[in-house]
C-alpha positions as CSV (number, residue, x, y, z in Angstrom):
1,M,137.8,252.3,177.5
2,P,134.8,250.3,178.5
3,V,135.2,248.0,175.6
4,R,138.9,247.5,176.3
5,F,138.2,247.0,180.0
6,L,135.5,244.4,179.1
7,G,138.0,242.7,176.8
8,L,140.6,242.6,179.5
9,S,138.1,241.1,181.9
10,L,137.2,238.4,179.5
11,L,140.8,237.7,178.9
12,L,141.5,237.4,182.6
13,M,138.5,235.2,183.1
14,S,139.6,232.9,180.2
15,G,143.1,232.9,181.5
16,T,142.1,231.5,184.8
17,A,139.7,229.0,183.4
18,L,141.8,227.5,180.6
19,P,144.4,225.7,182.9
20,S,141.6,224.1,184.9
21,M,139.7,223.0,181.8
22,A,142.9,221.8,180.2
23,R,143.8,219.8,183.3
24,A,140.3,218.2,183.3
25,D,140.6,217.3,179.6
26,D,144.1,215.9,180.3
27,M,142.9,213.7,183.2
28,A,139.9,212.6,181.1
29,N,142.2,211.6,178.3
30,K,144.6,209.8,180.6
31,C,141.7,207.9,182.2
32,E,140.2,206.8,178.9
33,A,143.7,205.8,177.7
34,L,143.8,203.2,180.5
35,A,141.3,201.1,178.4
36,G,144.1,200.4,176.0
37,V,146.8,199.6,178.5
38,A,148.4,196.3,177.8
39,I,148.7,194.2,181.0
40,R,149.3,190.5,180.7
41,N,146.1,188.5,181.2
42,V,144.0,191.6,181.9
43,R,141.0,192.8,180.0
44,I,139.8,196.3,180.8
45,G,136.1,196.9,180.1
46,T,135.6,200.4,181.4
47,A,137.8,203.5,181.8
48,S,136.1,206.8,182.2
49,L,136.4,210.0,184.2
50,Q,133.6,210.3,186.8
51,Q,132.6,213.7,187.9
52,A,132.3,214.7,191.6
53,G,129.1,213.4,193.1
54,E,127.6,210.8,195.5
55,L,128.2,207.1,195.2
56,P,125.4,204.8,196.5
57,A,125.7,202.8,199.7
58,D,127.5,199.5,199.5
59,P,124.9,196.8,199.3
60,N,127.3,194.2,200.7
61,S,128.4,196.3,203.8
62,A,127.0,193.6,206.1
63,M,129.7,191.2,204.8
64,T,132.6,193.6,204.4
65,G,132.1,195.9,207.4
66,G,132.0,198.8,205.0
67,S,129.8,201.8,205.2
68,P,126.1,201.3,204.6
69,R,125.8,205.0,203.8
70,A,126.1,206.9,200.5
71,L,129.4,208.7,200.0
72,A,130.3,212.1,198.4
73,V,133.5,211.8,196.3
74,G,135.5,214.1,194.1
75,T,136.3,213.7,190.4
76,H,138.0,210.4,189.7
77,C,138.9,207.8,187.1
78,L,136.9,204.6,187.2
79,V,138.4,201.5,185.7
80,E,136.7,198.1,185.6
81,G,138.2,194.9,184.3
82,K,138.9,191.2,184.7
83,I,142.1,189.3,185.3
84,E,142.5,185.8,183.7
85,D,139.1,185.5,182.2
86,R,138.7,181.7,181.6
87,A,136.3,178.8,181.3
88,G,136.8,176.6,184.3
89,V,135.2,173.7,186.2
90,G,131.5,174.3,186.3
91,G,131.6,177.9,184.9
92,Q,133.4,181.0,183.8
93,Y,136.0,182.5,186.1
94,G,138.5,185.3,186.5
95,I,139.1,188.1,189.0
96,R,136.9,191.1,188.4
97,F,138.1,194.4,189.8
98,Q,137.1,198.0,190.2
99,F,139.7,200.7,190.5
100,R,139.1,204.4,191.3
101,A,141.8,207.0,191.0
102,P,141.1,210.5,192.3
103,V,142.2,213.5,190.3
104,D,143.3,215.0,193.6
105,W,145.6,212.1,194.6
106,N,147.4,212.0,198.0
107,G,150.0,209.6,196.7
108,R,148.6,206.6,198.6
109,F,147.1,203.4,197.4
110,L,144.5,201.2,199.3
111,F,143.5,197.6,198.5
112,Q,140.0,197.2,199.9
113,G,139.2,193.7,201.2
114,G,136.0,191.7,200.6
115,G,133.8,189.7,202.8
116,G,131.8,186.4,203.1
117,M,133.1,184.1,200.4
118,D,133.5,187.1,198.1
119,G,132.0,186.7,194.7
120,F,130.9,190.4,194.4
121,I,132.7,193.7,193.8
122,A,132.1,196.2,196.5
123,P,132.4,199.8,195.3
124,A,136.1,200.7,195.5
125,I,135.7,203.6,198.0
126,G,137.9,202.3,200.8
127,S,135.3,202.4,203.5
128,V,136.9,202.0,207.0
129,P,135.6,198.4,207.6
130,V,133.6,199.0,210.8
131,N,130.0,199.3,209.8
132,T,129.3,201.6,212.7
133,T,132.1,204.1,212.1
134,T,131.8,207.7,210.9
135,A,135.4,207.7,209.6
136,T,136.0,209.2,206.1
137,P,136.5,206.5,203.4
138,A,139.9,206.3,201.7
139,L,138.7,207.5,198.3
140,A,137.4,210.7,199.8
141,R,140.8,211.2,201.5
142,G,142.6,211.1,198.1
143,Y,143.6,207.4,198.0
144,A,143.6,205.4,194.8
145,V,141.4,202.4,195.7
146,I,140.9,198.9,194.2
147,S,138.4,196.2,195.1
148,M,137.8,192.7,193.7
149,D,135.5,189.7,193.7
150,G,138.2,187.1,194.8
151,G,138.1,185.2,191.5
152,H,134.5,184.1,191.1
153,N,131.0,185.6,190.6
154,G,128.2,184.7,193.0
155,Y,127.6,184.5,196.7
156,D,127.4,180.7,196.9
157,A,130.1,178.1,197.0
158,A,129.6,176.6,193.6
159,F,133.0,178.0,192.5
160,A,134.7,175.6,194.9
161,Q,134.7,172.8,192.3
162,D,137.4,174.8,190.5
163,Q,141.0,174.4,191.8
164,Q,142.2,177.8,190.6
165,A,139.1,179.6,192.0
166,R,139.9,178.2,195.4
167,L,143.5,179.3,195.2
168,D,142.5,182.8,194.0
169,L,140.1,183.3,196.9
170,G,142.6,181.8,199.3
171,F,145.4,184.1,198.5
172,A,146.5,184.3,194.9
173,A,144.1,187.0,193.7
174,I,145.7,189.5,196.2
175,G,149.0,189.4,194.4
176,K,147.5,189.6,190.9
177,V,145.2,192.5,191.7
178,T,148.0,194.4,193.6
179,N,150.2,194.2,190.5
180,V,147.3,195.5,188.2
181,A,146.5,198.3,190.6
182,K,150.1,199.5,190.7
183,D,150.4,199.3,186.9
184,L,147.3,201.4,186.5
185,I,148.6,203.9,189.1
186,D,151.9,204.2,187.3
187,E,150.1,204.8,183.9
188,F,147.6,207.3,185.3
189,Y,149.8,209.3,187.6
190,G,153.2,208.7,186.1
191,R,154.7,207.2,189.3
192,Q,154.2,204.5,191.9
193,P,152.4,205.2,195.2
194,D,154.3,206.6,198.1
195,Q,152.5,204.2,200.5
196,S,150.4,201.1,200.0
197,V,147.8,199.9,202.5
198,F,145.5,196.9,202.6
199,M,142.4,197.2,204.7
200,G,139.4,194.8,205.3
201,C,137.2,193.1,207.9
202,S,136.0,189.5,208.2
203,N,137.2,187.6,205.1
204,G,138.6,191.0,204.1
205,G,140.5,191.0,207.4
206,R,141.8,187.6,206.5
207,E,142.9,188.9,203.1
208,A,144.6,191.8,204.9
209,L,146.7,189.4,207.0
210,M,147.4,187.4,203.8
211,A,148.8,190.6,202.3
212,A,151.3,190.9,205.1
213,Q,152.1,187.2,205.2
214,R,152.2,186.2,201.6
215,F,153.1,189.5,199.9
216,P,155.4,191.1,202.5
217,L,157.1,193.6,200.2
218,E,153.9,195.0,198.6
219,F,152.4,196.9,201.5
220,D,153.5,199.5,204.0
221,G,150.4,199.2,206.2
222,V,147.8,196.5,206.8
223,V,144.6,197.0,208.7
224,A,142.8,193.7,209.6
225,G,139.5,193.8,211.3
226,N,137.8,190.8,212.9
227,P,140.0,188.6,210.6
228,G,138.9,185.1,209.7
229,F,142.6,184.1,209.9
230,H,141.7,180.5,210.9
231,L,139.0,180.4,208.3
232,S,139.2,176.6,207.5
233,H,138.4,175.8,211.1
234,A,135.8,178.5,212.0
235,P,133.1,176.5,210.2
236,L,133.7,173.7,212.6
237,A,132.6,176.0,215.4
238,E,129.6,177.2,213.3
239,L,128.4,173.6,212.8
240,W,129.1,172.8,216.4
241,D,127.0,175.7,217.5
242,V,124.1,174.7,215.2
243,K,124.2,171.2,216.5
244,Q,124.2,172.2,220.2
245,L,121.5,174.8,219.8
246,M,119.2,172.7,217.5
247,A,119.2,170.0,220.2
248,I,117.3,172.4,222.5
249,A,115.3,174.3,219.9
250,P,111.6,174.1,220.5
251,E,109.3,172.6,217.8
252,V,106.6,174.6,216.1
253,N,104.3,172.8,213.7
254,G,106.7,169.9,213.6
255,E,109.7,172.1,212.8
256,K,112.6,173.0,215.1
257,I,113.1,176.7,215.3
258,L,116.8,177.5,215.9
259,A,116.1,181.2,216.7
260,K,114.0,180.1,219.7
261,A,116.7,177.9,221.3
262,L,117.8,180.9,223.4
263,T,115.4,183.8,223.8
264,Q,116.3,187.5,224.0
265,D,115.5,187.3,227.7
266,D,118.0,184.4,228.1
267,L,120.8,186.3,226.4
268,D,120.0,189.5,228.4
269,L,120.3,187.5,231.6
270,V,123.7,186.2,230.6
271,S,124.8,189.7,229.6
272,R,123.7,191.2,232.9
273,A,125.4,188.5,234.9
274,V,128.8,188.9,233.2
275,L,128.5,192.7,233.7
276,D,127.7,192.2,237.3
277,A,130.8,190.0,237.7
278,C,133.3,192.0,235.6
279,D,132.1,195.5,234.7
280,D,133.7,197.4,237.6
281,Q,137.1,195.7,237.4
282,D,138.3,198.5,235.1
283,G,137.4,201.1,237.8
284,L,134.1,202.1,236.4
285,K,130.7,200.4,236.2
286,D,129.5,201.6,232.8
287,G,128.4,198.6,230.7
288,L,131.8,197.9,229.3
289,I,134.2,195.1,230.3
290,N,137.4,196.9,229.6
291,A,139.3,194.6,231.9
292,Y,138.6,191.6,229.7
293,K,141.7,189.6,230.6
294,S,140.9,189.6,234.3
295,C,137.2,188.7,233.8
296,K,136.8,185.1,234.9
297,F,133.1,184.8,234.6
298,D,131.8,181.2,234.9
299,L,128.6,180.3,233.1
300,E,128.0,177.7,235.7
301,S,127.1,180.5,238.1
302,L,123.8,180.7,236.2
303,R,122.7,177.2,237.3
304,G,119.3,177.5,238.7
305,T,118.7,180.9,237.0
306,L,118.9,179.8,233.4
307,E,117.1,176.6,232.4
308,D,119.5,173.6,232.7
309,K,119.3,172.5,229.1
310,K,119.9,176.0,227.8
311,L,122.8,176.6,230.2
312,D,124.4,173.3,229.2
313,A,124.1,174.0,225.5
314,L,125.5,177.5,225.9
315,K,128.4,176.2,227.9
316,R,129.2,173.8,225.1
317,V,128.9,176.6,222.5
318,M,131.3,178.9,224.4
319,A,133.8,176.1,225.1
320,G,134.0,175.4,221.4
321,P,133.9,172.3,219.3
322,V,135.7,169.1,220.4
323,D,136.4,165.6,219.0
324,A,135.1,162.3,220.4
325,E,137.8,162.4,223.0
326,G,137.1,165.9,224.1
327,N,140.0,167.5,222.4
328,S,139.5,171.0,221.0
329,V,139.3,171.3,217.2
330,Y,139.0,175.1,217.1
331,S,138.9,177.5,220.1
332,D,136.8,178.5,223.0
333,W,135.2,182.0,223.3
334,P,135.2,184.7,225.9
335,V,131.8,185.5,227.5
336,D,131.3,189.2,227.0
337,A,128.5,191.7,227.4
338,G,127.7,191.7,223.7
339,I,126.3,188.2,223.8
340,N,122.8,189.7,223.8
341,A,123.4,191.9,220.8
342,A,121.7,191.6,217.4
343,G,125.0,190.8,215.7
344,W,125.6,187.8,218.0
345,R,122.1,186.4,217.4
346,A,122.5,187.0,213.6
347,W,125.3,184.4,213.5
348,K,124.4,181.9,216.2
349,L,120.6,181.9,216.2
350,G,119.1,184.0,213.5
351,T,115.6,185.5,213.6
352,S,113.6,183.1,211.4
353,E,110.2,182.1,212.9
354,N,110.1,178.8,210.9
355,G,112.3,175.8,210.2
356,Q,114.2,177.6,207.4
357,S,116.9,179.2,209.5
358,N,118.5,182.4,208.5
359,A,121.3,182.1,211.0
360,L,124.6,182.9,209.3
361,N,126.1,179.9,210.9
362,V,123.7,177.9,208.8
363,V,123.6,180.0,205.7
364,L,127.4,180.5,205.3
365,G,128.8,177.8,207.7
366,L,127.2,174.7,206.2
367,A,127.9,175.7,202.6
368,S,131.5,176.8,203.2
369,F,132.3,173.7,205.2
370,S,130.9,171.1,202.8
371,Q,131.8,172.7,199.5
372,L,134.8,175.0,200.1
373,F,136.8,173.5,203.0
374,M,136.1,169.8,202.4
375,T,138.4,168.1,199.8
376,P,136.8,167.0,197.6
377,P,133.7,169.1,198.0
378,T,130.7,167.3,199.4
379,P,127.1,168.3,198.6
380,S,125.7,168.2,202.2
381,V,126.5,167.5,205.8
382,D,124.5,165.3,208.3
383,L,125.1,167.1,211.6
384,A,123.8,164.2,213.6
385,K,126.6,162.0,212.2
386,L,129.4,164.5,211.9
387,D,132.6,163.4,213.6
388,F,134.3,166.7,214.4
389,G,137.7,165.1,214.8
390,K,137.6,163.7,211.3
391,A,136.1,166.9,210.0
392,E,139.1,168.8,211.5
393,Q,141.5,166.5,209.6
394,A,139.4,167.0,206.4
395,V,139.8,170.8,206.4
396,R,143.6,170.9,206.9
397,E,144.5,170.6,203.2
398,V,142.5,173.7,202.3
399,G,143.7,175.4,205.5
400,G,147.2,175.3,204.1
401,Y,146.4,178.0,201.6
402,F,143.2,179.6,203.1
403,D,144.4,180.3,206.7
404,A,146.2,183.5,207.4
405,N,147.8,182.0,210.5
406,S,151.5,182.4,209.8
407,T,153.4,183.8,212.8
408,F,156.6,184.5,211.0
409,M,156.6,187.9,209.3
410,T,160.2,189.0,209.5
411,T,160.4,190.4,206.0
412,Y,157.2,192.5,206.4
413,A,158.5,193.8,209.7
414,N,162.0,194.4,208.5
415,H,161.0,196.6,205.5
416,G,159.0,198.8,207.9
417,G,155.5,197.3,207.4
418,K,152.9,198.1,210.0
419,L,150.2,195.7,211.1
420,L,147.1,197.0,212.9
421,V,144.5,194.3,213.9
422,F,141.2,195.0,215.7
423,H,138.6,192.5,216.9
424,G,135.3,192.5,218.8
425,M,135.4,190.6,222.1
426,S,131.8,189.5,221.3
427,D,132.5,188.4,217.8
428,P,130.2,185.3,217.3
429,V,132.0,183.8,214.2
430,F,135.7,184.2,214.8
431,S,136.9,183.6,218.3
432,A,138.6,186.5,220.1
433,S,140.4,184.0,222.2
434,D,141.9,182.3,219.1
435,L,143.0,185.7,217.7
436,M,144.8,186.8,220.9
437,T,146.6,183.4,221.1
438,W,147.8,183.8,217.4
439,Y,148.8,187.4,218.0
440,E,151.1,186.6,220.9
441,K,152.8,183.9,218.9
442,A,153.2,186.2,215.9
443,E,155.0,188.8,217.9
444,A,157.2,186.2,219.6
445,N,158.1,184.3,216.4
446,T,158.6,187.5,214.3
447,G,160.8,188.8,217.1
448,D,159.4,192.3,216.9
449,T,156.9,193.9,219.2
450,E,156.8,197.3,217.4
451,F,155.6,196.3,213.9
452,S,152.1,195.2,215.1
453,R,149.3,196.4,217.3
454,L,146.2,194.5,218.4
455,F,143.1,196.3,219.6
456,M,140.4,194.2,221.3
457,V,137.0,196.0,221.4
458,P,134.8,195.1,224.4
459,G,131.2,194.5,223.6
460,M,131.7,194.6,219.8
461,T,130.4,191.8,217.6
462,H,131.5,191.2,214.0
463,C,132.9,194.2,212.2
464,G,130.9,196.7,214.4
465,G,127.8,196.6,216.5
466,G,126.9,195.6,220.0
467,P,127.2,197.5,223.3
468,A,130.6,198.9,222.4
469,M,132.8,201.8,221.6
470,D,132.5,200.8,217.9
471,D,133.0,204.2,216.2
472,F,136.8,204.5,215.6
473,D,139.2,205.2,212.8
474,P,142.0,202.7,212.3
475,L,143.0,204.1,209.0
476,T,143.9,207.5,210.5
477,V,145.8,205.7,213.2
478,M,147.7,203.7,210.5
479,E,148.4,206.9,208.6
480,K,150.0,208.6,211.6
481,W,151.9,205.4,212.4
482,M,153.4,205.2,208.9
483,D,154.3,208.9,208.9
484,S,155.8,209.0,212.4
485,N,157.1,205.5,212.7
486,K,155.7,205.6,216.3
487,A,153.4,202.6,217.1
488,P,150.0,203.6,218.5
489,E,149.2,202.8,222.1
490,Q,145.5,203.5,221.8
491,M,142.6,204.4,219.5
492,A,140.0,207.0,220.5
493,A,136.5,205.5,220.2
494,T,132.9,206.5,220.7
495,G,129.7,204.5,220.2
496,K,125.9,204.9,219.9
497,S,125.4,202.7,223.0
498,F,127.5,205.2,225.0
499,E,126.6,208.5,223.3
500,G,128.7,211.5,224.4
501,T,131.5,209.4,225.8
502,T,135.0,208.9,224.3
503,Q,137.3,206.2,225.6
504,P,140.6,204.7,224.5
505,I,140.8,201.2,223.0
506,C,144.2,200.2,224.2
507,A,146.8,198.2,222.4
508,Y,146.9,194.6,223.6
509,P,147.7,193.5,226.2
510,K,146.9,196.8,227.9
511,E,143.3,197.6,228.9
512,A,141.5,200.9,229.4
513,H,141.1,201.8,233.1
514,Y,139.2,204.7,234.6
515,K,141.5,206.9,236.7
516,G,138.9,209.5,237.8
517,G,137.3,212.7,236.6
518,D,134.9,213.3,233.8
519,K,133.6,209.8,232.8
520,T,132.8,210.9,229.3
521,S,136.4,212.2,228.5
522,I,139.1,210.1,227.1
523,D,141.6,211.9,229.4
524,S,139.9,210.2,232.4
525,Y,141.2,206.8,231.2
526,S,144.7,205.2,231.0
527,C,146.0,202.1,229.3
528,Q,147.3,199.7,231.9
């Protein structure tokens, strides 16, 4: 009896283990088989099953808005490859991609947007693109996720000599990579995804809008954060800012120091002044300007408090670039409490103590303007001689395929596509004013106010950061929206600057107003 009992026990144990082992072997075989899948113009280099574990932090999170933290993920299939590998003008090109397909799939697919000028492959984990969020990335939720490099390798703008590389980064790579992802999903799972989502911030946010505008039948949901939708013209503002601030920058050892043009005390002064003027207009003085539309703060009110030359330069920066006749060539900017945040300084001023500025307006702005947005590319720009009116004319050709500024999205809306856009009111590189203007036109010209929602985040800089409620989860909001077909009216948000408090970020044009009660509870606020 004991022997027979033991044998029965072993039989039962093996009986429960065999299906699991067989499934694991089956998934491994299916994954490895993807290396041999024939897809036109696609070369697959890696296809292997990855065991559950921890993926390292994304080293490019500052550009993508993705999570700077390591991530625990389940067992999944990793595929890496390249689309249209070719020799081009000045180098080797093609669209490198990374695809991760979880064994425990939820039936959804997510295309993860890039950042900067792309040129790198961020880990395909589907991080919610707010670098201050605690939201669970898409891969850990069960999504199949793909990421790409935009069609070139490298962070600089050398690729801009190649016509196709420009087009791929502009929009074409999105369609090509989407097709490859859905082919791989079909091969691995035996069916197409139930829902497809594109999500990104910054240039990834621009790519997200491109997904809705140029590929309206491919996606069911698009989440676009701080999108560089007017990307060809944003560098005009970057160069304008550099020119105005360098004019007042102090000299140290014969070098002008951009970072010292406005001190932290100067920016703190401006932040306090706008808070004093507008903070309580939402019913609560708490460090957040939720009533941002009614805030009419005038920088001129600081005359006599802020040094004249600094005030005049700041006024020119916030008014935006103009041509020789004073006509706007981009947009103005709202003055918000986040003007003193590290994220604002990082773009406009930098932190360098010498003449080699690390301000992103210099590092990215000059290179992208002269090499990517000028046609033909030019090696350098003399700011002292730059005619901003002529410069605006010069970037229009590239803007035709780089700018995600279409306001006619009837096909996307008609097939049930959902568009969720969020943006920081203190974004220092893409104007919040410009985005709100575009959004109003997009709703009007599409003729549908239910397919899209815009969430303006007071105090937030670029893809997170600043004195803001910048810990929120737009992907979960999108999931509920796709499942219920009921458009969201708010997103719940917290933030390190307001620890212990939860407030709503309201769907534009509504704003969060305090109605009384516990100041830390979301139930004490309404969208008006």
